N, C-alpha and C positions, 0 to 999 in steps of 0.2 A: 504494500500500500504506500503510495507516494507520500512523503512528508510535506506538510504545508510550507510555503515559502517563508524564509526567515524575514522577520520585520525588525528593522533596527530599533533598539530600545531607546536611543537618545532622543527620539521625536516625542516621547511621552510627556516630556516636561515643557514642550513649546507653548501649549495653550495657556497653562498657568503663568508662564513668563510673559506672554503677550498680554494677558489680562492684567497682570500686575503693572506692566509698562503703560497700558492704557489708563489704569487707575491713577498712577502717579502723574501722567501727563494731564489728565483731567483735573486732578487735585492741584497741580501747578497753575492751571488756568484759573481755577476758583480762587486760589490764594492770591494770584496776581490781581484779581478783581476785588476780592473782599478782605484780604488780609493785610493790606498796606494802610496803616494809620498815620503815615508820615505827613499828611496835610499839604499836598501839592496844589497850588492854584494853577489852573490851566491858563495858557496864553490867550489873551483876548485881543482881537484885531477888529475893532468896530469899523463899519463902513461910514463914510461921510454922508450926512443927510443930503438927499437930492430929490425928495418928494415921492420917490417910488416906495412901495410897501416893503419894509424891512422887518423881519421878525426880531422882536426885542425880548430878551430874557432879563429877569431881575436877579441881581447879585446881592448876597447878604453874608454876614459873618455867622459862624456857628461854632459851638464848643468842639473840643478835640474829637469826641466820639462821633461827631457828624461826618468825619472823613472816612467812614467805614467802607465806602464803595470805591475801589480802585485808587484809594488815597486822595480822592477828590472831595472838595467841599460839597455840602448838600445841594447848594444852588446849581451845581454844574453836572448833576446826574443826567446823562444823555446828551450833554453839550459837546459839539454843536450838531451831532448826527441826527438827533430826533427832529429838530426844527428844519434842518436842511432837507431831509426827506419829505417833510410835510410841505415845504415850499415847492418842491418838485411836483407834488400832486396838485397844488394850487395852480401852478403854471399850466398843467395839462388840462384841467377841467374848468378853469374860470378865466375871466378877463382881468384878474387882479394884477398880473405881470409883476410878481414880487422879485426881489433880488435873489438870484441863485448863487451869486459869487461870494456870499458871506451873510452872517447874521450878527446881531449886536447884543451886548450884555451891559447893563447899567446898574449902579447902586440906586436905591430909591431916592436919594437926595441929589442925584446928578441932574442938573437942569436939562441935559440933553434928552432925558427920558420923555419929557413933555412934547417932544417932536413926533413921538410914535404913539398912535392911538390905541394899540393893543400890546399888552405885556404878558409875560408868562413866568410862573414860578413853580419850581419843584420843591418837595420836602418841606412844606410849611411847618411840620412838627419840630424841625430843627431851627427854625427862623428866629434870629435875635434882632431886636428893633430898638434903635435909639430914638430919642424924642425928636431930633431933627429929621430923621427918616420918616417917622410917623406923620409929622406935619407936611413934609413934601409929598408923601403918598396920598394924604387926604386931598391936597391941592390937585394932584394928578387926576384922581378919581372924579372930583367935583367939577373939574374943567372939561370932562368928557372922556377920560381914559377908561379902558376896560381891561380887566386882568383875569387870566385863566390860571387857576391853581390846580396842580396835579401831583400825584405820586407822594401821598403821605397817608398815614394810618396810625392807629393806636397799637404800638408794637412793643411787647414786653421783652423781646429778645434784642432788638437793635436799639431800643431806647428812643430818646427824643420825646418831646412834649406831646406829640400827637395832636388831636383836635383841641384839647384844652389850651395848649400853647398857641396854636394858630388863632383860636377865637379870642384869647386874651390880647394878642397883638392887634387883631382887627378892631377890637373895642377901643383901643388907643387911637387907631387910625380914624374910625368913624364911631364915636361914642353914641351908644343907643341903637346902633344898627342891629337888626335881627335877621338871622339867616332863615331862608324859606326853602323847604324841600321842593325840588323840581319834579314834575311828572312828565311823561312822554308827550303829553298834549301841549306843552309849552312851545311857542313859536321857534325857540332856539333850536329845537330838534327837528324843525321842518323848514329851515331857512334855505336849504339847498337839497340835501338828501332827506327823504322821509324816514325818520326813525320813529316807528310806531310803538315800540316797546323797549324799555331800558333793560329788559332781561337778556337781550341779545348782546349786550356789552360784555366783552370777554374779560377774563382775569388772567393776567400773565403769571402771577405767583401769589397774589393776595387771596385770603380766604373770605368766604361770605360774599355778600352782595355789595357792589359799588353803591356809593351814596352821592347823589348830585344835589347841590344846594346853590343858592344865589343870594346876593344882596342887591336891593333895589334902592333907588333914590327915594328919600323920605319914607323908607320901609313900605312903599306902595308897589305891589307887584304889577300894577298897570303903568308904572313909570319906567324910566330907563334902568336897565340892568347894569350894575357897576362891576360885579364880580360873579364868576361862575366857578364852582368848586367840584373837582372830582376827588372824592374822599374814599379811602379804603380801596384804592385801585391805582394802577399805573398805566394810564392810557398812552402816554408818550413813550413807554418802553416798547410798545408795538411799532411806533414810528421809527425808533432808533434801530431796531433789529429786523425790520420788515424784509430786508434783502438777504438775510442770512438763513432763513428757513427754520428758525427755532420754533415757530408756531405756524399753524395753517394760514395760508393766504387769506382765506375768508375771515379769519379773526382779525388780522391786520387791517383788512378793508373796513371792518366795523369801527375800529379805532380811528382810522383816517376819516371816516364819515363824521365822527364827533368833532375832530379838529377842524375840518372844513366848515361844518355848520357853525361852530363858535366864531370863526373868523368872518364868515359871510354875515352872520347876524350882527356882530359887533360893528362891522363897517357900515351896515345899513341902518344902525340905530345910534 
């Protein structure tokens, strides 16, 4: 009876070795993104104002623990990839003609911010605010500015003040202002795309349901919206990583719809 062919025994260890190599490579990527608390401020190269729509992000100081993601400050999460990708979408589907060659980032007390009608902030739970910045932010909003807040939550693991810190800061900016829960019937969700249910809004990594709130002039929902808030979610994370295949294209599309609607609504109101 013929003997079975000899199989080299040295191959048996290859799979565990490959798996281990893959594990350490993945771990290195995670550590590169989450394990650096060195506090590196990204380089900011603002475009000169020329009247064209330019995406403006708000910069702010945060405590050392706020540098948990890739060693960046909390204000810079996704900067500038998230807004750059959103501007490419706006260029394709609207007549806004935004700048695609760059975006801007300003401190709240920078007078240049008032030249830009829409601003964006991430990680409001880590937001620290001086009296000067609060006064400047109040003036910006009351003069017609509109701000989108995204990517913050009550998180016992990463820390940050969560909603309480954010609401306390906004009460200094607009004393007496009251947040209103938004429903899918609000015009902001129908300004360009028809978003008939907020249940379709995806979660990149947050647990539970996203929460959408707003502040209105004189606390009157029939008057101008000053602020829209995406809480317990990270919509801009889908913008940032849309081209990398981390999540299904359909989910990224829903996140883009929100961004587009916010911009169209704010420019029309």
